[in-house]
N, C-alpha and C positions, 0 to 999 in steps of 0.2 A: 212574074211580072211582066213579059216579054209578050206572052199570050195575052196579057190584059191588059197591054197599052194596044196594041192591034187592032183592037175593037174598037177604040176611040178613034170619031173624026176630028182633026186636028182641026181642021179648018170651020167647022161648023160645031163646037163639043155639045154633047148633052149630057147638062146638070146630070142628069140623071145615071146615066151612064158613068162619067165621071166619078159619081161618088161610090156608086159599086165599087169601083176598079179599088179606086182609094181605101176602100174596106176590105175591100179581099186581100189588096195588098197589106193590110196593117194587119185581117187575121193571121194569113201565113207567117208572116213576121210572130208573131205573138206565136204561133204551133210550131215553128223552127225552135224559141226559144224557150217553149215547154221540153219539146223534147229534147235540147240541150240538156235541162236542171235535171231529166229524168234518166241522162245515161248517165252524167254523171255520178247521181247517186247511186245509181245500178251499180258502178263499179266499185265505189267507195263503199259499199253493200256487202259484194262480193268480196271485196278484201280483206274486211272484217272479220266477215264467214269462212275465209280459207283459214286466217289467222289461227280462229281457234278449232278448223279442223287438222292444223298441222300440232296444234298443243297433244291433240289426242293422242297424233300418232305418235310424237316423242315422248309424251309423259305414261299414257299406258301403256302401246305396244312395240318401245325402244327402237323405234326410226332413229336414224341418225338425219341431221339436219343436214352436213351437206351431201347427202343423198338427196337428199330431195329438192333441196337446191340445183346440182347436176342436174337431177333428170326434168323438174316445172323448167328449167330457163331452154335448156338442149329442147325437148320437146315442143314447148311455146313458143322458142325460137323459127326451128324451122319452120311450123305448121305458120306462122306468121308472113315469112317470107314465101311459102309457096304461096300462098292467097295473094301475098302480093303482085307476083311473078303474074300469076294468071291475068289478075284486074293490068295489071300497068306494062307489063311485058318484064322478060328476063335482063335487060337489058337495061332499063332502065332500075332495076333491084342491086343489080352490081354496078351501078355508077361510083356508086362512094369511092371503091378499091382504085377506079384509074387515077386518082389523085394521092397521091403517098402521104400529105400533112395530115388531107384529113382522113386517110384511112392509118393515120396512128394514133388521132386524137379517136377515132373511134372504137379501136380496141383499149386505151386508155379510157376509155366513158364506161367498157363493157366491163373490164376489171374491175375497176377502184369505184365506179359509179355504183352502176346496173350488178355485179356481183356481189360488191361492200354492200350496200344496202339489204339486198336479199340476205345475206347470209349473215349479217349481224342481226336483221329482225330475227330471222326463225331462232338465233342462238340465246337471244333476248326469250324468245316462247320458249323453249327447252332450257333454260334456269329459271327461269320466271311466270308471265303467263300472257296470254296473248293480249289480255287490255292492259297490260302495264307496260307492255312490250310497242305497242298500238301507239299511247298516249307519250311514249319518251319518242318514240321516231317522229311525233307531229310535234319537237323541237329542234328539229332542223328549220324552219323561216327565222327562228333568234337566231342559230349562226349564221345565213345567208346578209341577214339585219347589220350582224358586226362584220361581218366579210367584206361588203358595201362600205359602211361607215370607214373601215380601215383602207382601203383601197381607194377612195375619193378623199381619205387626209381630212373628214369634217366626223363631229359629232352629229350621230342621232336624235332628231326632234323630242321635245320633250314625250310626246305621245309615245313614239318607240322606245326611247327608254324605259319607261313606265312599262309597256307592252312586254320587255326584255326582261323589268325585274318581276313581274307578275308570275313572264312564264318560271323563271328560276323557285320563284317560292314555291310553284304549284309541282316543280319536280321534287322540290325537296319534301314536301306532304307527300307527295306520289309516293316516294322511297322510303319515306322513314315511318307512313302514317300516323304523324305529328311525334315521333317520340325520336329526340334529338338524341339517344344513346344507342339506336340501331336502325338499322337499313329493315323495313320490312320484308324487302326481297333480297334473293340471293347477289352479292355482290358482284360479281361475275353479270348478272344480270342489266343492274346499273349501270356497268363498264359496255356491255355489249348494246345496251340502251344508247349511250353518249356515243358509239362508234355507228351507230344506225344513225342516229341527226344529226350528225355530220356530213356520213357519204350521201346523206338525203340531200342535203345541202349542195355539196358538189357534184349530186346527181341533177337537180334543177339546174345550177350556174353553169356547167359546162358546156354542156351538147349544142346551147342556143344557135351558134353556127353553123352546127350540122343539120340540126331542126329543119331553119330556112332552107339550106339550100338542096336538101335529099328527101326534105317528109318526114315527118314523128315514126308514124308506123315502121317505115324501111330502117330507121335508126335504130328503133326498138326493140325490132326483129333480127337484126344484125348484133348490136348489144347482150341480148340475150343469147343466143345462140353464142356467140363469145365468150360470155362471162360461163356458161353452161361446159365448153370445153373446157376453160381456164377450170373450174373446179374439179371437172372429171380427172386433173390429174394427181390431184387431194384424193378424192374419194372417187373410184370410178363408178361406173352405173351399176356392175357387173357385181361389186362389193357388199350386198346388199347385208343389215341386219335388222331384227325385229320380227315380231311376231305377223307372220304372210296368213293371208282369212280373205274372203269376197270382201267383205265390211274394210279391213283398213286399204284395199287397192280401190274400194268406191271412192274414200277420202281421200286416197293419191289421183285419183280420176278429177277428182271436186277442182283439188289444190291445184292442175295443173290447166286441165279446162277454162274453170269458171274462174277459180282463180288468179289466175294469171292471163290467159291466152284473152279470152272474151271481155275480163276487166281492164285491162291494159286498151284492147282494143276501142271500147266503149267511151274509155276518160280521153284518149285522145280524137275519137271522133267528135264526144260533145265541143269541142273548143273549136270546130267548122262555126257553133249556133251559141255559141255563150263565151263569157273573156275569161283571160288566165284567173284574171281577183273570183271569179262567182264558179269556177270549180274549183277552185283552193278553198272559197270558203264550207262548198258543200260535199267537199271530200273529206271534212269532219266528221260524216256518215260513218267512215271507216272506226275508229275507237270508238263511235258509239255504239255501234252494232256488234264489236268485238266486246265493250265492255258488259254488254246486256249478257251476249251467248255467256259468255266466261260466268257472270252470276248465276243466271237461269239454268245450264245444261251442265257446266262442272264445276258448280258453285263453289266458287271462286272467292275465297273473301276480301272484302275492303271496306276497310274500317270509315267512318265519315271523312277525316281528315286525308285518306289517301280518295276519295273520287272530289273531294273539295279542291284537290290539286290536279283534280283530273281534268277538272271544269277550268280552271286556273290557263291551264295551257290550251284550252279547247279558245276560250275567251281571249286569248294571245295573237292564236293563227288566228281568229276572227276580227282581229284589230288592223294585223297588219295588211290581212289580206284587204282591205277595205282601204287601205291606205298605199296600196299597190304594193309594198313590202317584198311580197313574197313572188311578183310575175316576173 
């Protein structure tokens, strides 16, 4: 816009030039908005595909979810921090550690938030499948709505209550496939799915102050590295179990680079061009892509009640995002 304005004579404005400048500015804004939408969709699809890749590693090749979380978070965190240091300087990258309170918050965010949501999500996939795991994780905004209502000591609005009810009905159909007497997936998958949704809510709410002070990429990079180091005390990266082959290591590389590093980076970068509500809406591409791949590639059986339940969860996320409840 600065270049366009410098070509306009303010004393004797040329209507044609002004019209061209305005059109150019509008076109630029539209392009940036489209770029932001494309970036968040790319990140969501990469997350969904990486969940399916992880399911293959766990269920076909015997990989340990804890080991994959350790490697995924450590490598992606290191690469992200190196990239930030090269772009903004080392002092900017380590600035969060100069404040004890912020450093403590970062450690808690890395362990409870990022590690919690990463491990619980992979645990759902290990005991269930990527489609169900992603759908259950997307109940996170429901817990955000409940938390905000309790903190502000007020009842949610009618539309929010309707959305919460719809989400719980959807989750019920998703885990039972419409049969009230049994689960359609492992109870362990249901347990870890709920933990995943709760940790996702914590992950979304807790670090807001840190993100504003130090930047999203910087905080996520450190949180990934902290979570990876924390997980290595339980499942060290050298304690590998599973079938090792060129194909499996390609899948591991995809999960680490595309499903973690690139997916998180493009999602964070998209927030420069679009609102958090739009990002939340479009991130629904993750469960959709995971479900399509699970059915088409892994031949996961999802009955009509389960599909309706998943749709209810997605509709809920959409409703809450439009109301601004997930920001």
